[in-house]
C-alpha positions as MATLAB code, in Angstrom:
seq = 'MTVEIRQSTAGECIKMLKGRKWMIILPIITMTAAIGYVVYKLPSVYESRTLLTVKPPTISDKVVQSLTDEDISQRLQAINSEVLSRNSLEPMITKYNLFKLERDAGVPMELIIEKMHKNIVTEVEKSDDERKIASFSIKYRDRTPEAARNVTAELAGKYVNAQDIDSTQKAELPLEFHDTDRNNK';
ca = [
     -38.160  -67.590  161.723;
     -36.333  -67.671  164.939;
     -33.681  -65.482  166.812;
     -31.131  -66.576  168.839;
     -29.897  -64.903  171.617;
     -26.169  -66.035  172.723;
     -24.355  -64.367  175.457;
     -21.427  -62.706  174.754;
     -17.401  -63.478  175.934;
     -15.690  -60.942  178.311;
     -13.096  -61.323  175.213;
     -15.894  -59.722  172.898;
     -17.327  -57.128  175.321;
     -13.246  -55.402  175.659;
     -13.193  -55.645  172.256;
     -16.840  -53.768  171.549;
     -15.575  -51.095  174.066;
     -12.055  -50.882  172.423;
     -13.983  -49.659  169.712;
     -16.062  -47.372  170.716;
     -13.728  -45.796  173.065;
     -13.823  -42.164  172.168;
     -17.516  -42.553  172.665;
     -16.440  -43.039  175.592;
     -14.145  -41.401  176.803;
     -14.548  -38.116  174.573;
     -17.664  -37.623  177.168;
     -16.179  -38.270  180.474;
     -13.852  -35.299  179.179;
     -15.999  -32.796  178.165;
     -18.244  -32.861  181.713;
     -15.492  -32.859  183.484;
     -14.654  -30.002  182.419;
     -17.945  -28.281  181.957;
     -18.086  -29.431  185.348;
     -14.506  -27.604  186.230;
     -15.386  -24.443  184.711;
     -18.919  -23.913  186.537;
     -17.124  -24.511  189.741;
     -13.675  -22.280  188.806;
     -16.582  -19.470  187.649;
     -19.032  -19.986  190.606;
     -18.566  -16.501  193.312;
     -17.025  -17.193  196.431;
     -18.835  -16.624  199.439;
     -17.995  -16.627  203.109;
     -19.589  -17.290  206.218;
     -18.835  -14.830  209.391;
     -20.694  -16.034  212.128;
     -20.958  -15.249  216.341;
     -22.379  -15.892  219.422;
     -23.573  -14.130  221.264;
     -24.462  -14.979  224.921;
     -27.499  -14.244  227.141;
     -26.366  -12.689  230.423;
     -28.871  -14.942  232.794;
     -29.593  -12.772  236.270;
     -27.870  -12.683  239.188;
     -31.161  -12.529  241.303;
     -31.754  -15.891  242.890;
     -35.071  -17.984  240.698;
     -37.332  -17.467  243.210;
     -37.768  -13.820  242.360;
     -36.668  -13.839  238.826;
     -37.607  -16.807  236.270;
     -34.730  -18.378  234.284;
     -34.576  -17.386  230.911;
     -35.465  -20.686  228.437;
     -35.127  -21.463  224.826;
     -38.683  -19.986  224.477;
     -38.306  -16.112  226.334;
     -34.845  -16.408  224.191;
     -36.490  -16.930  221.254;
     -39.281  -14.625  221.571;
     -37.021  -11.986  222.802;
     -34.819  -12.882  219.481;
     -37.806  -12.391  216.663;
     -39.416   -9.088  218.553;
     -35.246   -7.459  218.134;
     -35.143   -9.248  214.803;
     -37.772   -7.441  213.445;
     -36.037   -4.038  214.810;
     -32.272   -5.385  213.337;
     -33.231   -6.879  210.329;
     -35.666   -3.530  209.189;
     -34.702   -1.593  206.427;
     -33.891    1.422  208.264;
     -31.610   -1.011  209.534;
     -30.093   -2.789  206.678;
     -29.577    0.006  203.722;
     -27.212    2.136  205.789;
     -25.081   -1.020  206.207;
     -25.248   -1.783  202.157;
     -24.174    1.412  202.175;
     -21.644    1.377  204.051;
     -19.615   -1.890  203.314;
     -20.877   -1.374  199.396;
     -22.526   -4.773  199.940;
     -24.563   -6.022  196.468;
     -22.529   -3.722  194.245;
     -23.311   -5.436  190.789;
     -27.014   -5.270  192.241;
     -27.023   -1.685  192.426;
     -25.449   -1.017  189.242;
     -27.708   -2.824  187.671;
     -30.456   -1.112  189.094;
     -32.076   -3.460  191.341;
     -34.721   -1.582  193.418;
     -33.306   -1.696  196.923;
     -36.344   -3.817  198.203;
     -34.788   -5.876  196.140;
     -32.022   -5.934  197.702;
     -32.731   -6.088  201.070;
     -34.956   -9.363  200.824;
     -31.489  -10.836  199.140;
     -29.558   -9.514  202.275;
     -32.313  -10.995  204.663;
     -31.757  -14.138  202.937;
     -27.947  -14.118  203.797;
     -28.240  -12.898  207.555;
     -29.505  -16.496  209.880;
     -30.026  -16.150  213.638;
     -30.828  -19.138  215.426;
     -31.118  -20.028  218.931;
     -28.412  -22.304  220.718;
     -29.904  -25.065  222.456;
     -28.785  -24.279  226.007;
     -26.881  -27.865  228.150;
     -29.161  -27.947  231.509;
     -25.506  -27.739  233.356;
     -25.007  -24.483  232.683;
     -28.379  -23.200  231.548;
     -26.296  -20.811  229.089;
     -28.941  -19.237  226.896;
     -27.469  -17.677  223.385;
     -27.976  -17.143  219.807;
     -26.188  -17.308  216.469;
     -26.243  -14.928  213.866;
     -24.925  -15.894  210.425;
     -23.871  -13.902  207.226;
     -22.769  -14.790  204.205;
     -21.417  -12.523  201.587;
     -18.955  -12.462  198.576;
     -15.601  -11.097  200.058;
     -14.780  -12.538  203.831;
     -14.302   -8.417  205.106;
     -18.278   -7.720  203.986;
     -18.889  -10.748  205.597;
     -17.126  -10.606  209.255;
     -18.058   -6.125  209.108;
     -21.887   -6.898  208.252;
     -21.830   -9.749  211.602;
     -19.702   -7.523  214.105;
     -21.821   -4.431  213.186;
     -25.633   -6.702  213.696;
     -23.980   -8.244  216.303;
     -23.483   -4.506  218.002;
     -26.986   -3.364  217.004;
     -28.605   -6.712  218.826;
     -26.054   -5.918  221.768;
     -27.682   -2.392  222.011;
     -31.476   -3.048  221.543;
     -31.060   -6.034  224.270;
     -29.663   -3.152  226.309;
     -32.662   -0.603  225.183;
     -35.252   -3.167  225.853;
     -33.878   -4.520  229.508;
     -33.732   -0.599  230.337;
     -37.437    0.311  229.316;
     -38.590   -2.997  231.096;
     -36.308   -1.788  234.032;
     -38.015    1.700  234.465;
     -41.098    0.021  234.218;
     -41.853   -1.075  238.047;
     -40.501    2.185  238.918;
     -42.411    4.399  236.621;
     -45.785    2.119  238.003;
     -44.217    2.913  241.343;
     -44.102    6.390  240.738;
     -48.057    6.479  239.791;
     -48.569    4.728  242.831;
     -46.783    7.581  245.157;
     -48.729   10.369  243.328;
     -52.285    9.027  243.450;
     -52.300    8.333  246.899;
];
């Protein structure tokens, strides 16, 4: 027994496709409708971003070293632990009524704060060599544009306040050392 294989002509292929056109068209229509429905039902996500610049010292580089990207990263990590703590984020969640669906469903606050942490991104912006401006950005994503904007603004304020407190403490440290040195003499 021999089997003979021959190639189909273009006319035969077209005739076969016409005969099965609904087997081709219906899945395409169904998939398009399903994808459209899913995209329509997805919640909107808004992102707010702010850029904070760190003012370089006005003292000569001989006296005070200029800030590098590594210095900013280290300081940012130190301030992150304070600003992104539960004590800092939980009041914002209630103030701006964030994650209402989750809170109404009885999700523990630890999980909600963890979810909020995932929505906050802080990253050091690379400075160009000419200006040497150190900066970092804060991004926050939420379901409403107002909440995204408000939380980003409040986080930026907290970073500025934490930096001011840190700078004040570092400036007072040499004064305390100097006063202690005088008292010992």
